[in-house]
PyMOL Python script that loads the backbone (N, CA, C, O; Angstrom):
from pymol import cmd

cmd.read_pdbstr("""\
ATOM      1  N   MET A   1      93.632  87.166 130.961  1.00  0.00           N
ATOM      2  CA  MET A   1      94.797  87.982 130.651  1.00  0.00           C
ATOM      3  C   MET A   1      94.693  88.446 129.194  1.00  0.00           C
ATOM      4  O   MET A   1      94.330  87.661 128.318  1.00  0.00           O
ATOM      5  N   PRO A   2      95.009  89.715 128.937  1.00  0.00           N
ATOM      6  CA  PRO A   2      94.942  90.228 127.563  1.00  0.00           C
ATOM      7  C   PRO A   2      95.956  89.537 126.650  1.00  0.00           C
ATOM      8  O   PRO A   2      97.054  89.174 127.074  1.00  0.00           O
ATOM      9  N   VAL A   3      95.565  89.369 125.409  1.00  0.00           N
ATOM     10  CA  VAL A   3      96.457  88.777 124.419  1.00  0.00           C
ATOM     11  C   VAL A   3      96.559  89.680 123.204  1.00  0.00           C
ATOM     12  O   VAL A   3      95.707  90.536 122.966  1.00  0.00           O
ATOM     13  N   VAL A   4      97.620  89.469 122.445  1.00  0.00           N
ATOM     14  CA  VAL A   4      97.874  90.218 121.219  1.00  0.00           C
ATOM     15  C   VAL A   4      97.977  89.204 120.092  1.00  0.00           C
ATOM     16  O   VAL A   4      98.720  88.227 120.191  1.00  0.00           O
ATOM     17  N   ASP A   5      97.219  89.441 119.004  1.00  0.00           N
ATOM     18  CA  ASP A   5      97.257  88.504 117.880  1.00  0.00           C
ATOM     19  C   ASP A   5      97.491  89.190 116.546  1.00  0.00           C
ATOM     20  O   ASP A   5      97.392  88.560 115.494  1.00  0.00           O
ATOM     21  N   ARG A   6      97.808  90.501 116.587  1.00  0.00           N
ATOM     22  CA  ARG A   6      97.980  91.220 115.323  1.00  0.00           C
ATOM     23  C   ARG A   6      98.785  92.500 115.518  1.00  0.00           C
ATOM     24  O   ARG A   6      98.952  92.988 116.635  1.00  0.00           O
ATOM     25  N   CYS A   7      99.269  93.020 114.419  1.00  0.00           N
ATOM     26  CA  CYS A   7      99.887  94.348 114.376  1.00  0.00           C
ATOM     27  C   CYS A   7      98.755  95.359 114.522  1.00  0.00           C
ATOM     28  O   CYS A   7      97.833  95.392 113.707  1.00  0.00           O
ATOM     29  N   VAL A   8      98.829  96.173 115.555  1.00  0.00           N
ATOM     30  CA  VAL A   8      97.758  97.122 115.816  1.00  0.00           C
ATOM     31  C   VAL A   8      97.681  98.187 114.716  1.00  0.00           C
ATOM     32  O   VAL A   8      96.584  98.564 114.304  1.00  0.00           O
ATOM     33  N   CYS A   9      98.813  98.669 114.244  1.00  0.00           N
ATOM     34  CA  CYS A   9      98.822  99.735 113.230  1.00  0.00           C
ATOM     35  C   CYS A   9      98.245  99.284 111.895  1.00  0.00           C
ATOM     36  O   CYS A   9      97.530 100.044 111.242  1.00  0.00           O
ATOM     37  N   ARG A  10      98.546  98.061 111.485  1.00  0.00           N
ATOM     38  CA  ARG A  10      98.127  97.570 110.170  1.00  0.00           C
ATOM     39  C   ARG A  10      96.941  96.618 110.225  1.00  0.00           C
ATOM     40  O   ARG A  10      96.294  96.379 109.205  1.00  0.00           O
ATOM     41  N   GLY A  11      96.642  96.064 111.413  1.00  0.00           N
ATOM     42  CA  GLY A  11      95.519  95.147 111.538  1.00  0.00           C
ATOM     43  C   GLY A  11      95.768  93.776 110.924  1.00  0.00           C
ATOM     44  O   GLY A  11      94.825  93.023 110.682  1.00  0.00           O
ATOM     45  N   ILE A  12      97.023  93.449 110.672  1.00  0.00           N
ATOM     46  CA  ILE A  12      97.371  92.164 110.067  1.00  0.00           C
ATOM     47  C   ILE A  12      97.701  91.185 111.185  1.00  0.00           C
ATOM     48  O   ILE A  12      98.511  91.491 112.061  1.00  0.00           O
ATOM     49  N   THR A  13      97.080  90.012 111.160  1.00  0.00           N
ATOM     50  CA  THR A  13      97.301  89.040 112.227  1.00  0.00           C
ATOM     51  C   THR A  13      98.689  88.418 112.120  1.00  0.00           C
ATOM     52  O   THR A  13      99.285  88.350 111.045  1.00  0.00           O
ATOM     53  N   PHE A  14      99.180  87.968 113.269  1.00  0.00           N
ATOM     54  CA  PHE A  14     100.453  87.266 113.274  1.00  0.00           C
ATOM     55  C   PHE A  14     100.330  85.935 112.545  1.00  0.00           C
ATOM     56  O   PHE A  14     101.317  85.432 112.007  1.00  0.00           O
ATOM     57  N   ALA A  15      99.137  85.360 112.521  1.00  0.00           N
ATOM     58  CA  ALA A  15      98.921  84.132 111.735  1.00  0.00           C
ATOM     59  C   ALA A  15      99.156  84.419 110.254  1.00  0.00           C
ATOM     60  O   ALA A  15      99.766  83.606 109.559  1.00  0.00           O
ATOM     61  N   ASP A  16      98.677  85.569 109.761  1.00  0.00           N
ATOM     62  CA  ASP A  16      98.916  85.936 108.363  1.00  0.00           C
ATOM     63  C   ASP A  16     100.400  86.212 108.119  1.00  0.00           C
ATOM     64  O   ASP A  16     100.939  85.841 107.077  1.00  0.00           O
ATOM     65  N   LEU A  17     101.059  86.864 109.081  1.00  0.00           N
ATOM     66  CA  LEU A  17     102.492  87.136 108.930  1.00  0.00           C
ATOM     67  C   LEU A  17     103.297  85.844 108.960  1.00  0.00           C
ATOM     68  O   LEU A  17     104.286  85.707 108.241  1.00  0.00           O
ATOM     69  N   LYS A  18     102.876  84.900 109.787  1.00  0.00           N
ATOM     70  CA  LYS A  18     103.544  83.596 109.839  1.00  0.00           C
ATOM     71  C   LYS A  18     103.422  82.883 108.499  1.00  0.00           C
ATOM     72  O   LYS A  18     104.388  82.304 108.003  1.00  0.00           O
ATOM     73  N   GLU A  19     102.238  82.930 107.922  1.00  0.00           N
ATOM     74  CA  GLU A  19     102.011  82.299 106.616  1.00  0.00           C
ATOM     75  C   GLU A  19     102.909  82.943 105.569  1.00  0.00           C
ATOM     76  O   GLU A  19     103.504  82.245 104.748  1.00  0.00           O
ATOM     77  N   LEU A  20     103.011  84.261 105.591  1.00  0.00           N
ATOM     78  CA  LEU A  20     103.893  84.974 104.661  1.00  0.00           C
ATOM     79  C   LEU A  20     105.343  84.521 104.856  1.00  0.00           C
ATOM     80  O   LEU A  20     106.043  84.239 103.883  1.00  0.00           O
ATOM     81  N   ALA A  21     105.786  84.452 106.099  1.00  0.00           N
ATOM     82  CA  ALA A  21     107.166  84.044 106.383  1.00  0.00           C
ATOM     83  C   ALA A  21     107.425  82.614 105.920  1.00  0.00           C
ATOM     84  O   ALA A  21     108.480  82.322 105.357  1.00  0.00           O
ATOM     85  N   GLN A  22     106.467  81.727 106.157  1.00  0.00           N
ATOM     86  CA  GLN A  22     106.643  80.332 105.741  1.00  0.00           C
ATOM     87  C   GLN A  22     106.643  80.199 104.225  1.00  0.00           C
ATOM     88  O   GLN A  22     107.410  79.417 103.663  1.00  0.00           O
ATOM     89  N   ARG A  23     105.777  80.967 103.567  1.00  0.00           N
ATOM     90  CA  ARG A  23     105.650  80.870 102.110  1.00  0.00           C
ATOM     91  C   ARG A  23     106.839  81.479 101.382  1.00  0.00           C
ATOM     92  O   ARG A  23     107.258  80.973 100.341  1.00  0.00           O
ATOM     93  N   THR A  24     107.388  82.575 101.930  1.00  0.00           N
ATOM     94  CA  THR A  24     108.422  83.316 101.200  1.00  0.00           C
ATOM     95  C   THR A  24     109.795  83.277 101.855  1.00  0.00           C
ATOM     96  O   THR A  24     110.785  83.668 101.237  1.00  0.00           O
ATOM     97  N   GLY A  25     109.869  82.804 103.112  1.00  0.00           N
ATOM     98  CA  GLY A  25     111.132  82.842 103.836  1.00  0.00           C
ATOM     99  C   GLY A  25     111.460  84.218 104.383  1.00  0.00           C
ATOM    100  O   GLY A  25     112.604  84.487 104.750  1.00  0.00           O
ATOM    101  N   ALA A  26     110.449  85.103 104.440  1.00  0.00           N
ATOM    102  CA  ALA A  26     110.669  86.475 104.890  1.00  0.00           C
ATOM    103  C   ALA A  26     111.137  86.530 106.336  1.00  0.00           C
ATOM    104  O   ALA A  26     110.641  85.799 107.194  1.00  0.00           O
ATOM    105  N   ASP A  27     112.112  87.419 106.594  1.00  0.00           N
ATOM    106  CA  ASP A  27     112.544  87.705 107.957  1.00  0.00           C
ATOM    107  C   ASP A  27     111.840  88.985 108.417  1.00  0.00           C
ATOM    108  O   ASP A  27     110.973  89.498 107.710  1.00  0.00           O
ATOM    109  N   LEU A  28     112.199  89.496 109.579  1.00  0.00           N
ATOM    110  CA  LEU A  28     111.545  90.691 110.113  1.00  0.00           C
ATOM    111  C   LEU A  28     111.630  91.862 109.144  1.00  0.00           C
ATOM    112  O   LEU A  28     110.629  92.536 108.900  1.00  0.00           O
ATOM    113  N   ASP A  29     112.809  92.112 108.591  1.00  0.00           N
ATOM    114  CA  ASP A  29     112.970  93.250 107.674  1.00  0.00           C
ATOM    115  C   ASP A  29     112.066  93.113 106.449  1.00  0.00           C
ATOM    116  O   ASP A  29     111.435  94.083 106.027  1.00  0.00           O
ATOM    117  N   GLU A  30     112.007  91.930 105.889  1.00  0.00           N
ATOM    118  CA  GLU A  30     111.177  91.735 104.698  1.00  0.00           C
ATOM    119  C   GLU A  30     109.687  91.813 105.038  1.00  0.00           C
ATOM    120  O   GLU A  30     108.900  92.354 104.261  1.00  0.00           O
ATOM    121  N   ILE A  31     109.300  91.276 106.197  1.00  0.00           N
ATOM    122  CA  ILE A  31     107.908  91.394 106.627  1.00  0.00           C
ATOM    123  C   ILE A  31     107.534  92.865 106.756  1.00  0.00           C
ATOM    124  O   ILE A  31     106.458  93.279 106.326  1.00  0.00           O
ATOM    125  N   THR A  32     108.428  93.651 107.350  1.00  0.00           N
ATOM    126  CA  THR A  32     108.168  95.088 107.497  1.00  0.00           C
ATOM    127  C   THR A  32     108.058  95.766 106.132  1.00  0.00           C
ATOM    128  O   THR A  32     107.162  96.583 105.922  1.00  0.00           O
ATOM    129  N   GLN A  33     108.944  95.441 105.215  1.00  0.00           N
ATOM    130  CA  GLN A  33     108.893  96.039 103.876  1.00  0.00           C
ATOM    131  C   GLN A  33     107.609  95.668 103.141  1.00  0.00           C
ATOM    132  O   GLN A  33     106.993  96.517 102.496  1.00  0.00           O
ATOM    133  N   ARG A  34     107.207  94.409 103.235  1.00  0.00           N
ATOM    134  CA  ARG A  34     106.030  93.936 102.492  1.00  0.00           C
ATOM    135  C   ARG A  34     104.712  94.400 103.094  1.00  0.00           C
ATOM    136  O   ARG A  34     103.761  94.680 102.365  1.00  0.00           O
ATOM    137  N   THR A  35     104.648  94.486 104.444  1.00  0.00           N
ATOM    138  CA  THR A  35     103.360  94.716 105.096  1.00  0.00           C
ATOM    139  C   THR A  35     103.271  96.026 105.857  1.00  0.00           C
ATOM    140  O   THR A  35     102.174  96.511 106.131  1.00  0.00           O
ATOM    141  N   GLY A  36     104.410  96.600 106.200  1.00  0.00           N
ATOM    142  CA  GLY A  36     104.432  97.785 107.054  1.00  0.00           C
ATOM    143  C   GLY A  36     104.427  97.440 108.533  1.00  0.00           C
ATOM    144  O   GLY A  36     104.645  98.321 109.364  1.00  0.00           O
ATOM    145  N   CYS A  37     104.184  96.180 108.886  1.00  0.00           N
ATOM    146  CA  CYS A  37     104.168  95.767 110.289  1.00  0.00           C
ATOM    147  C   CYS A  37     105.569  95.916 110.878  1.00  0.00           C
ATOM    148  O   CYS A  37     106.547  95.428 110.313  1.00  0.00           O
ATOM    149  N   GLY A  38     105.649  96.590 112.008  1.00  0.00           N
ATOM    150  CA  GLY A  38     106.938  96.844 112.642  1.00  0.00           C
ATOM    151  C   GLY A  38     107.566  98.143 112.190  1.00  0.00           C
ATOM    152  O   GLY A  38     108.632  98.516 112.680  1.00  0.00           O
ATOM    153  N   GLY A  39     106.931  98.840 111.266  1.00  0.00           N
ATOM    154  CA  GLY A  39     107.520 100.053 110.722  1.00  0.00           C
ATOM    155  C   GLY A  39     106.889 101.345 111.186  1.00  0.00           C
ATOM    156  O   GLY A  39     107.356 102.422 110.813  1.00  0.00           O
ATOM    157  N   SER A  40     105.840 101.273 111.991  1.00  0.00           N
ATOM    158  CA  SER A  40     105.191 102.502 112.462  1.00  0.00           C
ATOM    159  C   SER A  40     105.530 102.737 113.923  1.00  0.00           C
ATOM    160  O   SER A  40     106.512 103.414 114.231  1.00  0.00           O
ATOM    161  N   CYS A  41     104.732 102.187 114.822  1.00  0.00           N
ATOM    162  CA  CYS A  41     104.975 102.406 116.251  1.00  0.00           C
ATOM    163  C   CYS A  41     106.015 101.446 116.812  1.00  0.00           C
ATOM    164  O   CYS A  41     106.524 101.672 117.910  1.00  0.00           O
ATOM    165  N   CYS A  42     106.341 100.385 116.089  1.00  0.00           N
ATOM    166  CA  CYS A  42     107.353  99.377 116.454  1.00  0.00           C
ATOM    167  C   CYS A  42     106.906  98.435 117.574  1.00  0.00           C
ATOM    168  O   CYS A  42     107.682  97.571 117.983  1.00  0.00           O
ATOM    169  N   THR A  43     105.694  98.576 118.076  1.00  0.00           N
ATOM    170  CA  THR A  43     105.223  97.743 119.182  1.00  0.00           C
ATOM    171  C   THR A  43     105.170  96.273 118.820  1.00  0.00           C
ATOM    172  O   THR A  43     105.384  95.426 119.687  1.00  0.00           O
ATOM    173  N   CYS A  44     104.892  95.944 117.576  1.00  0.00           N
ATOM    174  CA  CYS A  44     104.741  94.535 117.209  1.00  0.00           C
ATOM    175  C   CYS A  44     106.072  93.837 116.923  1.00  0.00           C
ATOM    176  O   CYS A  44     106.084  92.624 116.713  1.00  0.00           O
ATOM    177  N   ILE A  45     107.177  94.556 116.909  1.00  0.00           N
ATOM    178  CA  ILE A  45     108.466  93.932 116.589  1.00  0.00           C
ATOM    179  C   ILE A  45     108.789  92.743 117.493  1.00  0.00           C
ATOM    180  O   ILE A  45     109.135  91.679 116.978  1.00  0.00           O
ATOM    181  N   PRO A  46     108.690  92.877 118.828  1.00  0.00           N
ATOM    182  CA  PRO A  46     109.024  91.695 119.642  1.00  0.00           C
ATOM    183  C   PRO A  46     108.071  90.524 119.404  1.00  0.00           C
ATOM    184  O   PRO A  46     108.467  89.367 119.542  1.00  0.00           O
ATOM    185  N   TYR A  47     106.830  90.812 119.051  1.00  0.00           N
ATOM    186  CA  TYR A  47     105.870  89.742 118.753  1.00  0.00           C
ATOM    187  C   TYR A  47     106.233  89.041 117.444  1.00  0.00           C
ATOM    188  O   TYR A  47     106.175  87.815 117.352  1.00  0.00           O
ATOM    189  N   ILE A  48     106.604  89.822 116.441  1.00  0.00           N
ATOM    190  CA  ILE A  48     107.004  89.224 115.162  1.00  0.00           C
ATOM    191  C   ILE A  48     108.276  88.409 115.347  1.00  0.00           C
ATOM    192  O   ILE A  48     108.393  87.307 114.813  1.00  0.00           O
ATOM    193  N   GLU A  49     109.229  88.948 116.102  1.00  0.00           N
ATOM    194  CA  GLU A  49     110.456  88.196 116.356  1.00  0.00           C
ATOM    195  C   GLU A  49     110.151  86.870 117.055  1.00  0.00           C
ATOM    196  O   GLU A  49     110.698  85.830 116.690  1.00  0.00           O
ATOM    197  N   LYS A  50     109.279  86.915 118.057  1.00  0.00           N
ATOM    198  CA  LYS A  50     108.923  85.681 118.770  1.00  0.00           C
ATOM    199  C   LYS A  50     108.159  84.729 117.848  1.00  0.00           C
ATOM    200  O   LYS A  50     108.357  83.515 117.912  1.00  0.00           O
ATOM    201  N   MET A  51     107.291  85.267 116.997  1.00  0.00           N
ATOM    202  CA  MET A  51     106.557  84.443 116.040  1.00  0.00           C
ATOM    203  C   MET A  51     107.531  83.715 115.117  1.00  0.00           C
ATOM    204  O   MET A  51     107.386  82.517 114.873  1.00  0.00           O
ATOM    205  N   LEU A  52     108.523  84.444 114.606  1.00  0.00           N
ATOM    206  CA  LEU A  52     109.500  83.830 113.716  1.00  0.00           C
ATOM    207  C   LEU A  52     110.328  82.769 114.438  1.00  0.00           C
ATOM    208  O   LEU A  52     110.714  81.763 113.843  1.00  0.00           O
ATOM    209  N   GLU A  53     110.595  83.001 115.718  1.00  0.00           N
ATOM    210  CA  GLU A  53     111.409  82.067 116.500  1.00  0.00           C
ATOM    211  C   GLU A  53     110.632  80.821 116.918  1.00  0.00           C
ATOM    212  O   GLU A  53     111.163  79.712 116.875  1.00  0.00           O
ATOM    213  N   THR A  54     109.362  81.006 117.327  1.00  0.00           N
ATOM    214  CA  THR A  54     108.614  79.900 117.941  1.00  0.00           C
ATOM    215  C   THR A  54     107.451  79.376 117.116  1.00  0.00           C
ATOM    216  O   THR A  54     106.998  78.251 117.324  1.00  0.00           O
ATOM    217  N   GLY A  55     106.964  80.186 116.180  1.00  0.00           N
ATOM    218  CA  GLY A  55     105.774  79.810 115.421  1.00  0.00           C
ATOM    219  C   GLY A  55     104.474  80.193 116.101  1.00  0.00           C
ATOM    220  O   GLY A  55     103.399  79.996 115.535  1.00  0.00           O
ATOM    221  N   GLU A  56     104.556  80.738 117.314  1.00  0.00           N
ATOM    222  CA  GLU A  56     103.349  81.192 118.009  1.00  0.00           C
ATOM    223  C   GLU A  56     102.748  82.387 117.272  1.00  0.00           C
ATOM    224  O   GLU A  56     103.459  83.141 116.608  1.00  0.00           O
ATOM    225  N   THR A  57     101.426  82.550 117.399  1.00  0.00           N
ATOM    226  CA  THR A  57     100.774  83.689 116.754  1.00  0.00           C
ATOM    227  C   THR A  57      99.860  84.455 117.697  1.00  0.00           C
ATOM    228  O   THR A  57      99.270  85.461 117.304  1.00  0.00           O
ATOM    229  N   ILE A  58      99.737  83.995 118.925  1.00  0.00           N
ATOM    230  CA  ILE A  58      98.952  84.686 119.946  1.00  0.00           C
ATOM    231  C   ILE A  58      99.838  84.791 121.182  1.00  0.00           C
ATOM    232  O   ILE A  58     100.403  83.797 121.639  1.00  0.00           O
ATOM    233  N   PHE A  59      99.954  86.011 121.720  1.00  0.00           N
ATOM    234  CA  PHE A  59     100.912  86.276 122.789  1.00  0.00           C
ATOM    235  C   PHE A  59     100.276  87.027 123.941  1.00  0.00           C
ATOM    236  O   PHE A  59      99.331  87.796 123.760  1.00  0.00           O
ATOM    237  N   GLU A  60     100.813  86.791 125.134  1.00  0.00           N
ATOM    238  CA  GLU A  60     100.486  87.659 126.250  1.00  0.00           C
ATOM    239  C   GLU A  60     101.132  89.006 125.969  1.00  0.00           C
ATOM    240  O   GLU A  60     102.136  89.080 125.260  1.00  0.00           O
ATOM    241  N   VAL A  61     100.568  90.061 126.517  1.00  0.00           N
ATOM    242  CA  VAL A  61     101.078  91.407 126.279  1.00  0.00           C
ATOM    243  C   VAL A  61     102.501  91.514 126.815  1.00  0.00           C
ATOM    244  O   VAL A  61     102.785  91.119 127.946  1.00  0.00           O
ATOM    245  N   MET A  62     103.394  92.059 125.978  1.00  0.00           N
ATOM    246  CA  MET A  62     104.793  92.284 126.352  1.00  0.00           C
ATOM    247  C   MET A  62     105.022  93.784 126.501  1.00  0.00           C
ATOM    248  O   MET A  62     104.268  94.585 125.949  1.00  0.00           O
ATOM    249  N   PRO A  63     106.060  94.168 127.245  1.00  0.00           N
ATOM    250  CA  PRO A  63     106.388  95.590 127.324  1.00  0.00           C
ATOM    251  C   PRO A  63     106.736  96.128 125.933  1.00  0.00           C
ATOM    252  O   PRO A  63     107.330  95.424 125.116  1.00  0.00           O
ATOM    253  N   ALA A  64     106.367  97.358 125.681  1.00  0.00           N
ATOM    254  CA  ALA A  64     106.678  97.989 124.388  1.00  0.00           C
ATOM    255  C   ALA A  64     108.190  98.149 124.260  1.00  0.00           C
ATOM    256  O   ALA A  64     108.861  98.467 125.242  1.00  0.00           O
ATOM    257  N   PRO A  65     108.734  97.932 123.062  1.00  0.00           N
ATOM    258  CA  PRO A  65     110.178  98.104 122.866  1.00  0.00           C
ATOM    259  C   PRO A  65     110.553  99.577 122.884  1.00  0.00           C
ATOM    260  O   PRO A  65     109.728 100.449 122.613  1.00  0.00           O
ATOM    261  N   ALA A  66     111.802  99.834 123.206  1.00  0.00           N
ATOM    262  CA  ALA A  66     112.309 101.195 123.067  1.00  0.00           C
ATOM    263  C   ALA A  66     112.293 101.528 121.584  1.00  0.00           C
ATOM    264  O   ALA A  66     112.627 100.686 120.750  1.00  0.00           O
ATOM    265  N   ARG A  67     111.913 102.726 121.263  1.00  0.00           N
ATOM    266  CA  ARG A  67     111.864 103.101 119.845  1.00  0.00           C
ATOM    267  C   ARG A  67     113.245 103.072 119.244  1.00  0.00           C
ATOM    268  O   ARG A  67     114.201 103.602 119.812  1.00  0.00           O
ATOM    269  N   LYS A  68     113.339 102.462 118.114  1.00  0.00           N
ATOM    270  CA  LYS A  68     114.592 102.414 117.371  1.00  0.00           C
ATOM    271  C   LYS A  68     114.382 103.251 116.121  1.00  0.00           C
ATOM    272  O   LYS A  68     113.320 103.201 115.501  1.00  0.00           O
ATOM    273  N   TRP A  69     115.359 103.991 115.768  1.00  0.00           N
ATOM    274  CA  TRP A  69     115.185 104.906 114.634  1.00  0.00           C
ATOM    275  C   TRP A  69     115.875 104.388 113.404  1.00  0.00           C
ATOM    276  O   TRP A  69     116.317 105.180 112.573  1.00  0.00           O
ATOM    277  N   TRP A  70     115.986 103.051 113.254  1.00  0.00           N
ATOM    278  CA  TRP A  70     116.624 102.497 112.058  1.00  0.00           C
ATOM    279  C   TRP A  70     115.810 102.738 110.817  1.00  0.00           C
ATOM    280  O   TRP A  70     116.300 102.519 109.709  1.00  0.00           O
ATOM    281  N   PHE A  71     114.571 103.187 110.970  1.00  0.00           N
ATOM    282  CA  PHE A  71     113.742 103.456 109.797  1.00  0.00           C
ATOM    283  C   PHE A  71     113.987 104.852 109.264  1.00  0.00           C
ATOM    284  O   PHE A  71     113.580 105.168 108.146  1.00  0.00           O
ATOM    285  N   SER A  72     114.650 105.699 110.050  1.00  0.00           N
ATOM    286  CA  SER A  72     114.916 107.069 109.614  1.00  0.00           C
ATOM    287  C   SER A  72     115.994 107.071 108.548  1.00  0.00           C
ATOM    288  O   SER A  72     116.978 106.334 108.626  1.00  0.00           O
ATOM    289  N   LYS A  73     115.788 107.901 107.569  1.00  0.00           N
ATOM    290  CA  LYS A  73     116.794 108.033 106.506  1.00  0.00           C
ATOM    291  C   LYS A  73     117.618 109.285 106.793  1.00  0.00           C
ATOM    292  O   LYS A  73     117.074 110.320 107.179  1.00  0.00           O
ATOM    293  N   PRO A  74     118.924 109.184 106.604  1.00  0.00           N
ATOM    294  CA  PRO A  74     119.806 110.353 106.874  1.00  0.00           C
ATOM    295  C   PRO A  74     119.511 111.503 105.943  1.00  0.00           C
ATOM    296  O   PRO A  74     120.152 112.550 106.032  1.00  0.00           O
TER     297      PRO A  74
END
""", "prot")
cmd.dss("prot")
cmd.show_as("cartoon", "prot")
cmd.util.cbc("prot")
cmd.orient("prot")
């Protein structure tokens, strides 16, 4: 079964993002600001959320999230 272990847009592994979160206390918003992960295609958002919740860094493929436009500036 295919697995996902990184942000496809930035190439940063979830293990590296987990280390960042543990070292700095970063949440999803801060991870996105610092790394760009979750800020382009948004596909990695559910993986990052699950990583923050469970500590896992390798995941089975999940359905892509609906695009959210919270990154758009008015």
